[in-house]
matplotlib code that plots the C-alpha trace (Angstrom):
import matplotlib.pyplot as plt

x = [-2.4, -5.5, -8.1, -8.4, -8.4, -11.9, -12.2, -14.0, -14.0, -13.8, -15.5, -14.9, -17.0, -15.8, -16.0, -18.1, -16.3, -18.3, -17.3, -18.8, -18.7, -16.6, -19.3, -19.7, -23.4, -23.6, -23.0, -21.8, -20.7, -20.6, -18.2, -18.3, -15.0, -15.2, -12.0, -10.8, -7.8, -7.8, -8.1, -9.6, -13.3, -14.8, -18.2, -19.2, -22.5, -23.7, -26.4, -28.5, -26.8, -24.1, -21.1, -18.0, -16.0, -12.4, -10.5, -7.2, -4.6, -3.6, -0.9, -2.5, -0.3, -2.4, -5.9, -8.5, -11.6, -14.1, -17.6, -19.6, -16.6, -14.4, -11.0, -11.1, -8.3, -5.4, -3.1, 0.3, 1.9, 6.0, 7.8, 10.7, 12.8, 10.3, 8.1, 5.9, 5.5, 2.3, 1.9, -1.7, -2.5, -6.1, -8.1, -9.3, -7.4, -3.8, -2.5, 0.1, 0.6, 3.1, 3.4, 5.4, 8.2, 8.1, 11.4, 12.5, 12.5, 14.8, 13.1, 10.2, 11.5, 9.2, 8.4, 6.5, 5.0, 4.0, 0.7, -1.0, -3.0, -3.6, -6.1, -4.1, -3.5, -2.3, 0.6, -0.1, 1.4, -1.9, -1.4, 0.1, 0.1, -0.3, 1.6, 1.4, 4.6, 5.5, 5.0, 1.5, -0.9, -3.7, -4.8, -4.0, -5.0, -4.4, -5.5, -7.6, -8.9, -9.0, -11.7, -11.7, -9.7, -9.4, -9.5, -8.6, -8.4, -8.6, -10.2, -7.5, -9.5, -13.2, -14.5, -14.9, -11.3, -10.1, -12.1, -10.8, -7.5, -7.9, -9.8, -6.9, -5.1, -7.4]
y = [-18.3, -17.1, -19.8, -21.6, -19.4, -19.3, -19.6, -16.8, -16.5, -13.4, -12.8, -9.9, -9.0, -5.0, -3.0, -5.4, -7.8, -10.1, -12.0, -16.0, -18.0, -21.1, -23.2, -20.2, -20.4, -17.1, -13.9, -11.7, -8.4, -6.7, -4.0, -1.5, 0.4, 3.8, 5.0, 8.2, 10.7, 11.5, 7.8, 4.8, 4.4, 1.0, 1.2, -2.1, -3.5, -6.2, -7.4, -4.3, -2.0, 0.3, -0.6, 0.8, 2.8, 2.2, 5.0, 5.3, 8.3, 9.5, 6.8, 3.9, 3.4, 3.6, 3.1, 3.7, 1.9, 3.9, 3.5, 5.5, 8.3, 5.5, 4.5, 0.5, -0.2, 1.3, -0.3, 0.8, -0.3, 0.2, -1.2, -3.1, -4.3, -6.8, -7.1, -5.4, -4.7, -4.2, -2.8, -3.3, -1.0, -2.2, 0.4, 0.7, -2.0, -0.7, -3.9, -3.8, -6.5, -7.0, -9.0, -12.1, -11.8, -13.9, -15.7, -15.8, -19.5, -20.1, -23.3, -21.7, -18.3, -16.2, -15.2, -17.8, -17.7, -20.4, -20.7, -22.6, -24.8, -25.5, -23.3, -20.7, -22.4, -19.4, -16.9, -13.2, -10.0, -9.6, -12.9, -11.8, -13.2, -11.1, -12.0, -11.3, -10.3, -14.2, -15.1, -16.6, -16.1, -13.3, -12.9, -15.0, -13.9, -15.3, -16.6, -19.4, -18.3, -15.4, -13.5, -15.6, -15.2, -17.1, -15.3, -16.8, -14.8, -15.8, -13.6, -11.3, -9.3, -8.9, -10.1, -6.2, -5.4, -8.6, -8.0, -4.2, -5.4, -7.7, -5.0, -3.1, -5.1, -4.3]
z = [19.9, 21.9, 20.7, 17.6, 14.4, 13.0, 9.3, 6.8, 3.5, 1.4, -2.1, -4.3, -7.6, -8.6, -5.7, -3.5, -0.8, 0.9, 4.1, 4.6, 7.4, 6.9, 5.4, 2.8, 3.1, 5.3, 4.8, 7.7, 6.4, 2.9, 2.3, -0.5, -2.3, -3.1, -5.0, -5.6, -6.0, -2.9, -0.8, -1.0, 1.4, 2.2, 4.0, 6.0, 6.7, 8.7, 6.1, 6.5, 8.9, 8.6, 11.1, 10.2, 7.7, 6.7, 4.9, 3.7, 3.3, -0.1, -0.9, 0.6, 3.1, 6.5, 7.2, 9.9, 10.6, 12.3, 14.0, 15.6, 15.3, 17.5, 16.1, 16.1, 14.2, 12.4, 9.6, 8.6, 5.4, 4.8, 1.9, 2.4, -1.0, -2.6, 0.7, 2.7, 6.4, 8.1, 11.7, 13.0, 15.9, 17.8, 19.6, 22.5, 24.1, 22.1, 21.2, 18.5, 16.1, 13.3, 9.9, 9.7, 7.8, 4.3, 3.0, -0.6, -1.8, -4.6, -5.9, -6.2, -6.9, -4.8, -1.9, 0.9, 4.3, 6.5, 7.0, 9.7, 7.8, 4.0, 3.2, 1.1, -2.2, -4.7, -4.3, -3.9, -3.2, -1.0, 1.2, 4.8, 8.5, 11.7, 14.5, 18.5, 20.0, 20.8, 17.5, 17.3, 14.4, 15.4, 11.5, 8.0, 5.0, 1.8, -1.7, -2.8, -6.4, -8.7, -6.5, -3.1, -0.5, 3.1, 6.6, 9.8, 13.0, 16.8, 19.2, 19.8, 16.6, 16.4, 13.2, 11.7, 12.6, 10.8, 7.5, 7.6, 7.9, 4.7, 3.0, 3.5, 1.0, -1.7]

ax = plt.figure().add_subplot(projection="3d")
ax.plot(x, y, z, "-o")
ax.set_aspect("equal")
plt.show()
């Protein structure tokens, strides 16, 4: 892992998603989701200025974050049995990360992930961990309440890249 995990919170209400710092007092970014028959679009703002757009393909299996017509990150989803695999390509560094594979816990009767801390408190299909090639955590995302999630990332991703990867879960 490159550096410690920076802790954030995401709270959503209808089609608005707000990213807060670790003390839950300062809103860092806001994303507004627009759904259509053709795709999903998130317009991302840092309080008042538009800083990027995350757009999906028709079947919502591929997302691209663009800022000033430059691609910052792409996210690809592949479904395997009861789980999903996430592949993340970060531009312009051309780094590629993958999701950690979940495992089935017969005692709980559900798929699980081993998080680096105890901040994730609820099971959810949306929960994931992104790792680099040596298996270190780059980004973890998990449910903590009805409309609240944690987002913890290292410096290998910018905050907008990490936020966009998490937004692609909605």
